[in-house]
N, C-alpha and C positions, 0 to 999 in steps of 0.2 A: 270526397277528399280522403286520400289514404292516411294511414296512421302517422307515417313519417312527416308528411306535409302539415298535418294538423299540429303535431308536437313542435315542429320547427316554427310554425306560425305563432304558437302560444309562447314559446321561449323568446322569439324575436320581439313579440309584443311586450313581454315583461321587461326585456332589456331596454326597449325604447322608453317605456314608462319610468324606469329607474333613472335613465339618463336625463329625461325631462324633469324629473323631481329634483335631481341634483343641480341642474341648471337654474331652475326656478326657485329653489329653496333660499330663503333669506333668514338668517338667524333672527329670532324674535327680539333680542336686545338691539340688534342693528335696526330692525324695523321700527322699534320704539324710538330710537334716537333720530331716525330720519323723519318720523312723524312729528317729533318736537321741532325739528328744523322747518318742516312744512307748515306748522302752526304759527310760526313767527312771520308776520307780514313783511318785515324788512328783508329777511333771508329768502323767503319764498318769492318775494317780488323782484328779486335780482335776476337779470337775464341768464346768468349761469347758475346751475343747480349744485350748490355745495351739498355733499352727502357723505354719510359714513359708508365706507365700502366693506369694512370688516372690523371686528373687535378681537384683539388678541391680548390676553393677560392684562386687561385694564387699559390697553392702548387702543385708541380709536384711530384707524387709518381712514383719512378723509380725502376726497377728491379735490383737486385744485386745477385751474387752467394755466397755472404759471409755475415755473421752477427755474433752476439754473440751466436746465436743458431747453426751456422754452420761455423767452423773456416776456414780461408782463405787457409791454407795449404791443407785442404781436397777438397775445391773447385778447387784449382790449380791441384790437382791430377786427377780431372775429365776433366778439360780443357786440361791439358797436361799430358797424361797417363804416360809418362816417369818420372814424378815427384810423382807418386802415392804412392810409399812406402818409400819416403825419409823423413828424419827428418825435423822438422820445421826450424831448424837453418842451414840446408844445403844451401850452397851458391847459387845453382841453384834455389832453392825454394824461397830464399830471393830476388833474382833478379826477378823472375817471379812475386812475390808479389809486388815489386816496380813498375813493368811494369803494372800490373793490376790497381794499385792505380793511376798511371799516366793516363791511359786510362779512368778510372772512373772519375778522376778529369776533364779531357777534355770533357767528356760527360756532366758533371755538368755545365761546362762553356758554352757549346753550348746551352743547355736548358735555362740557366740563361740569356744569351745574346739575346735570342729571344724577350725579353721585355714582355712576357706573364706570366712570372713566378717570384714570389717573394722569394720562397725558395724551397728546394728539401727535400723530405723524401725518404729514401731508404727502400725497402721492399724485404725480402728474396724471391727469385724466387723458391718457393716450387714446382711449376709445372716442371721447368727445372730439379730440383734435382730428382723429381719423374721419369722423363723420363730417367734419368741416374742411376736408380736403388737405389736411396737413400730414405729410409723411414723416414719421419718426423712425430712426434707425433701430 
């Protein structure tokens, strides 16, 4: 291997490692908060994984499958396929919505009780939606 090829390969390898490190890196405080969520059987047992995405100046940005962009009854249809084609006011859909709200509220309480967070912002989990075939603009 000539000198140029060797140097090029080394530089390319370093760049790939740096990119991988940036992609895989998770802030230790975020990891700690997500571990707290995973340790709670109620939150961890729910079919959707509520998690802290990032922490900014005491604000925890957390994932959610619902928002004004994506209504809760549609998210519930993904989480619970037996609810997929039911009306918003169907009793089972309403019960599932209350359960999701209860679990999301518990996730909020766990993160707030950590002492590292002053408030929570919810962010629509577009990646999760995309994995389930939902196209968002």
